[in-house]
C-alpha positions as CSV (number, residue, x, y, z in Angstrom):
1,M,106.9,100.7,87.5
2,E,109.6,98.2,88.4
3,V,113.0,98.0,86.7
4,L,114.4,94.5,86.3
5,V,118.1,94.3,85.6
6,V,119.3,91.4,83.5
7,E,123.0,90.6,83.5
8,D,123.0,86.8,82.7
9,D,121.1,84.1,80.9
10,E,119.9,82.5,84.1
11,T,118.2,85.7,85.3
12,L,116.6,86.2,81.9
13,A,115.2,82.7,81.9
14,F,113.8,83.1,85.4
15,L,112.1,86.4,84.4
16,R,110.6,84.8,81.3
17,D,109.3,81.9,83.3
18,Y,107.4,84.3,85.5
19,G,105.9,86.2,82.6
20,V,108.0,89.3,82.7
21,D,107.8,91.1,79.4
22,Y,110.2,94.0,79.9
23,A,113.8,94.0,81.2
24,Q,117.0,95.9,80.8
25,G,120.7,95.3,81.4
26,Y,124.1,94.5,79.9
27,L,123.0,91.1,78.6
28,L,120.4,92.9,76.4
29,G,122.5,95.9,75.4
30,A,125.1,98.3,76.8
31,P,124.0,101.8,77.7
32,A,124.1,104.3,74.9
33,P,123.6,108.0,74.5
34,V,120.1,109.0,73.4
35,R,121.3,110.6,70.2
36,T,122.7,107.2,69.0
37,T,119.4,105.3,69.4
38,S,116.3,105.4,67.3
39,L,112.7,105.8,68.5
40,L,110.6,102.7,68.1
């Protein structure tokens, strides 16, 4: 499993162009404690 960190719109656009479906980083949401998130 690879982790792709996204911190700006340019990186997100690049990853989308190459078919990346999953990413994480401050652009998409700041880190949060598990107890404050909900399960999907």
